[in-house]
Structures are given as structure tokens and as C-alpha cells.
N, C-alpha and C positions, 0 to 999 in steps of 0.2 A: 033133306036126305035123300040119298041115292037109292032108288028102288029098282027091284027087277021086274019086268025082264029087260027094261031100258037099259040099265047098267050093263048088262051082259052084251046086248046089242052094240052099244057104244064101244065097250073094251074090245070086243072082236075087231069092229071096224078100224080102231086105233091101233092095235096090234098088226093088222094086216097092211095097213099103211105104211108101217115101217119095216114090211117084210119080215116079220119075226114068226117063228113057229110058237106053239105053246110050250115046248120044252125050253126054247130060248128065252121067253119071257118069264117063265117061271123061275128058273135060276136055281140057286141052292136054297131059297128061303120060301119056297112054295112048291107044294106037288103038283104035277101035271093035272092030276084027276081032279083037285080043287078047283085048279083054274078053269078046266073044262065045264064043270059045275056051274061056275061062277058065269061063264059065257053063255051057257044054256039057259041061265035063269033059274037053275035048281037050287042055287044057294044064295042067300042075301049077305052082300059084302060087309065085312066089318071095317072100322076105321082104320085098323093097323094093315089089313090086306088091301085097301085102297091107297093108302100112303106108299106101302111097299110097290105097288105096280105102277103108281105115278113116278116115283124115282127111277123105276127100271125102264120106262118109256121116256123119261126126260121131259116129263111134263107136269102142269100143275094140277092139284085134285080137283079145280073147277074145270079142267077140260074133260072130265067125264060126264058133265052135263051135257045132254043133247042139245045142240043149237037150236034155237026156236024155229030158224028157217029150215034146218035139215038139208041145206044145200049150198054148196060153194058158189055156185052160179048166183045164187039169191044174195049170199054175202058179198059176192063181189059187186054186184050192182049196187047194194045199199053203200059199201065202201066208196065206190067211184062217184057215187051221186052226192054224198054228204061229206065224206072225208072225216066224220067226228071220230073222236077216240073209241067209242063205243063200238062204232062200226068197224073201225079198224081192228079192234079187239075180237069182234065177231068172226071177221075175215081170218085173223090168224088162227083162231080155234077151228072154223071150218076147213083151213086147209091141212090143218094137222089130221083131220078125220077122214078126209076126202082124198087119200093118196092114190085111188084109183082113177080119178078123173084124168082128162086129157091132158098132156103136157101143156098145151098151149092155153088151157085154162088155167092150170096152176101157175104158169108162166105170168099170166095176166094179174094174178093174185099175189105173187111175190113181187112184181112190179110195184103194186100199190103200198105193199107193206115195207119194200125198201125206201120208196118215196117218203113214206111217213117217218121212218127212222131219220132220214137226211133232214127233213124239216125241222125235226127235233134236236139235231145235232149229235145224234147217236150213231156216230160213224162206224162203230164196231159192230153193231146189229145189222146196219146197213151193208157192211162189207159181207158179213154172213149170208143175207138174203141175197145179194147179188151172185155170190159164188154158187149157191143152188140156182139162181136164174140162168147163169151161164150153161151149167150143165143141163138144164131143161130145154134151153135153146138148142144145143146140140141133139138132144133127144127128139125134139119135134122137127129139126132138120128145115126149119124156116131161115133163110139167110137173114133177113130183116131182124128177127128175134136175136139170132146170134150177134149181129152187129150191135144191137141196141143195148143187150146185156153187157157185151166186152167193153162197150164205149162208158156205160155207166160205172163198171167195175174199176176200169183204168181212172177215172176222176175220183172215185171214192179211195182208192189205193193212193194216189197221189195226195190227196187231204190229209191222209193218215200218215204219210211221209214214206210209204214202202214204194220207192221209185222204181227199183228194177221190175217187180211183177207189174207195175203199174204200166211201164214201156212195153212189156211183152203183150199185155192185153191191148194196148193201142195201136200196136203194130199189127195185131191179128185182126182187129176191127177194120182198120184202114184196108189192109190187103183184101178182106172178104168183101168190103163195100165196093171197092174198085173192081174186083174179079168178077162180082156178080152183077156190076153196073146197076146198083142200086139208085134210088131216087137222090135228089139234091140234099134233102134232109138228113138221110143216114149218112151220105157221104160227107156232108159238112159237121154233123155232130162227132163222126170219128175223126174228123181232122182237129177239131176243137180239142177233143183229148189229147189226141197225138202231139199236138204243138205245146200244150201246157205242160205235159210230160218231158218232152224233149228239152223245153226250156229249164225245167228244174234239173234235169241231168246235165246241163252245161252243153247240150247239144244244139247251140245257137244258130250255125249254119243251117242245119237241117229244119229247125224250128222257122226260121227266116223264109226258107223256100216254101214249106208248106203253108205259111202265113199268106205268101203271094197267092198260092194256089187258092186258099180259103177265100180270099179277098175277090177273086175273079168268080168264084163259084157262087156267092150270095150278092153279087152286084146288083143294083137295082132294087134290093129289098129293103124295107124299114122295119120288119117284125122283130121279134125276140131273137130269133136266130141271127139276123144280121146284126143286131145289138151285141150279143154274145161274142160274135165274130170281131166287131171292131175292137171290143175290150181285150180279146185275147191278142190281137195284132198289135195293141198298144202296149201290153204286157212284154211282148217280145221285143218291141222297140225301145222300151224303157230299161231293159236289162242289157241292151247293146249300147245303151248310153245316148239313144236318139229321144231326148226328152221333147223337143217341138213336134216330132212326128207322132209320139205316143199321145201327146195332148190335143194333137189336131185329130187323132182317130176317137178319142174320148168325147172331146167338144161335139164332133160330129153326131156321135151316139146320143149325147144329151140333149141336142137340140132337135132330133128327128124321131127320137123313140118316145113313145107315149107312155105315161103311167098307166093308162087304162090296159094298155095291151099285157103288161106284167109288172105289177107294183113292186114285187120283191126285187125283180131285175132292175127296176127303174132305181130302187135305193142302192142297190149294189153297185151301180155304174157311178154313183154320187160318192160312194166310200172309196171306191177304187181311184176316183179323180181327186179327192182330197189327199189321199195317200202318194199320189203322183206330186202334188204340189208340195209335199213334204220332203219329197226324195230329190227333186231336181234341184239344180244349182242356177241361181239362187233359190232358197225354199221360199214358198210364197203362202205365209200362215193366214193370211187374209183370205185367199181362196179356198184353202183348205177348211176353215171356219164356215165359210159360206156353204159349201157342199156338206159339210157335216150337219150343218142346221137344217136344210132341206131333208136330208136322210131322216134326222130325228122327228121331223114334223109327220114325216110319212110313216113312221113306225108306230103311230098312234093306231093306225088302220090295219095294219098287217105285220106287227110285232112277232118274230119268233126268238126264241132264246138265242141262236147262233147270231142273228143280226144285232140283237142288243148288245151282246158281248163283242162283236165285232166293232160297234159305235163307240163302246167303253174304251176299247183298246185304241181306237182312233184318237180319242179325247186325251188318252194318257201321252200318246205321241205328240199330240198338238201342244200340250201343256210342256212337256220337255222342250219342244223345239223353240219354245217362245220363253223358256227361262223359268218357268212356273213349277219348279222342282218338287214343291210341296204337293201341288196338286196331282201331279203324274204319280206320286207315291200313293196319293188317296186312291186314284182311279184302278191302279194296280191292286190296292187292297180290296176294293171291291170286288174285281175279278176274282181274286184268290178265295172269297168267301162263297163263291158260286160254283155250282158243278161245271167244269169246262166243256164248252161245246164247240170250240173253234177248231180250225183245221191244225195239223201239225205245224205247218209254216206261221200260223198266227200265235200258236203257243210259244214257239221257238223266239218269235219277236218280243213276247212280253218279257221272255227270259232275259233277252238281249237288253232291253230297256230296264230291266231291274239291275242288272250288272254294271250298265252305265250310270246309274244312280248311286251304286256303291263305289264306282270310281271317283265320282263327283266328291264323294264323302272321304276319300282317302282310304277305302278299304281294300287292300289287295286282292281279296276275294273276287272282286269284280274282273279284274285281268284273268285270273285263273278260270272264272268261270266262262268267258267269252272263248277263251282258248278250247275249253273242253267242249262247248257247244259247236266250234267250228270243226273240231276233229270227227266228233259224232256225225255232223252232216257230211263229212267227206267218206265216213265209212258206210254211210246209208246211201252213197251214191248220189247224194242231193248237192250237187256241185255248185248250183247256182246260189243256193242258200249259204253254202259254207263260204262262198265269195263274198257274199254279203256281209257275213260275220266277221271275216278277216279285216274288210274293209272299215267296219265298225271300230275293231280292235285297234287298227293303225290310227283311226282318228282319235280313239282315246288315249293311246300312247303319246301322240303328239300333244293332245290337249294337256296331260299329266306333265309333259316335259315343259310345256309353256307355262304352266302353273308354278313349277318348281323354279323355273327360271326367274318369274317375277318375285317370289318368295326369297329367293337368294339375293336378289337385287335390293329389295326392301331391307333384308336383314344387314346387308353390307352397307 
């Protein structure tokens, strides 16, 4: 039960954190005088009043409970040291109440909250947190914070499929990192984001140029930054049709990057390598299965919802590539029953696979679906994805024509 005067103190703090006057918060459903008495502790709040004020502030009723720590700095320390869901929730509530804290401290809190959302695959929440983060970086006037916020926002927007704003954010991050002569880590992460978004936008010449710049920048390292750089460079080469070059980059990363450095990245490298083996010509399902098995074994130690869905999607593609169509349908069914945590590109690929299976079954909706996906990707400025869908559609049309020809020959 909410009691005075603690409720009044908390209410005033939450109101001031959002820059609202008593009149603005009271609105038409409450008198300013009553709100003033609540904040002073002179009146005990009713359930109706609490619900109304929570709705006006965009908060939960539980947010009126004073955090046990009473401090954003304390909540930040706990969240950074444990990362537990309870600590993250306490940090969210402390941030909502402590709007008067320094921009740098609030930036750190938002960074952790955005990271937690990303790990859980909640890209919409991550985007909202990062948008606030970028604004705080500008307010703080610290170049490193500006670059890190813009870089992470660009990568999140790319994952969601919002390519044009992602490109704007990545270009800004790269420009600031170079202009302010920031350290290697900030320049490299800005390049990682820029290259990835440029590749999605079909700007392969620019992506390849920046990939060469990135390779030179991280040369001589074997840490997580280097491994992610090798993965990014491999993705660019793969999209340019240079499959041997892409495989060489990924194989080097697999050989030299230790799972003790970053187990999640170690798993993602194996999933990426497995996909390469399914996309190159000729496909190599045995190597793809090997890397998928390695990733699956490690997921027992650090499984996140996103990684598990990525692995299931990979298994569906592997089943399709080896002619096990019923198994591919079963994997798609398992994914459909779960809350989607994958990136926009990952979800589109699942749709592509579903339409390919329809085509195999003679359903014309498969062709129509692929065309619609390709057209939507073009409208979203996701040129590389659109090109991939058109290639799949062309292959499907060729395969359908071949099957029709065989049927005609048998009938004749």
C-alpha cells in the first residue's frame, strides 16, 4: 500500500523528471489543489488517483514505490555488476525517477537498458532507449558518447529494417569519430556499423572501401573487435560473390578467436559460417551442419532467445537445402509458435523459405509472396535484401518450369 509522505515525495520526483508542472500533470481529471496536497503528503492517495497519475506519467503503478536504493548510481552499479532481470528493472525505475541526474550518468543507465533489450531480442525497446541515448550524448557534449550511441542506434535500425535512418546514424558516427580523432575502438565500431548498413543499402563499392579501411585499422588483433571486423568483411565479400574470400575471413576468425573472449560472438561466427556454406556454390551442407552443431552445443551455456531462434532458422534452411522439406516446415512451425526475436532480415528469410515450400507444393501464392517481399524490400531501400529475394524468385521460376517440363514429358 502506498503511504504518505513517501508517495508524495516520489510523485513530485517523477513529475519533475518529466518536466511537468502540477497543472500539466493534473489535466482535466484532477484538480491542481488535490495534486498539490498529494505531493505535500497532506492527503492519502486513492487507488483511482494513483491509476490516473500513473497513466498521465506513462508509468506503472509500481513505479510509485520508492526504489530501495533511492539512487540511480546505486541501481546502475547493481545492474552493471549482475545484469539480472531484477537489477535491470530496478535500474529502469530509478532512471524514471532520477531525471535530474547528470546526462552522463543517465547515458550509462540507458546504455545498459538498451543492451538488456538487445540480448532479449526486443529491438523496438532497444531502438527507443538508443534514441534517448543519442539525445543524451548530444546534451553531454562528449564525442565518445555521441559516437557510441549513434553506432549502436545504426545497428539496431539496420536490424529492424529501417535502412535510411540507419545509414544517416552510421554516417554521422563515422564522421564524428574521424573528425574528433577518437581511439581505434570507437573508429572501428563506427566503421562496422557503416559497412553493414551500406551493404544492406546496396552501396557495395563504398562498403568494400570501408571494409579495407577497417581491416587495416584492426590488423594485428585477435579480440572481439577484430573477430567482428572479419565477420563484417566476410559479409561484404559474400554479397559481392567472392565466396572464397568470405570463407577465408570467417575461417581465420574461427581459428583465432577464443570462446573465452566472448561466447555469444563465438556462436554467432559459427552460425554465420554455416549460412555461408548454404549460400555459396556449390552448397556444402556437411560443413554447415558441423558449424550448426558447434553453435548448438555452446548454446547450452549462453542461450538467448534470439540465438536460439537463429539456430532454428538455420536448421530450417539446412533441411530445405538437403531436400528434407517436411523437417523444414516443422522448424518453421516451431518458430511461428514463438515470439519473434530475430532481425528484420532473419524474419524475411523465414518468409522466403515459407514461400519456397509453397512453390514446391504447386501453390501460386508462393510466387506472389516472393514478389511482394522483394517489392517491399526495395521500397524500404534494402537493396541487397531485395536482390537476394529476386534471385530466389528467379531460381524458383526456373525450378517450376523444369518440373512442368518433366511432367509434360511424362504425360506425353
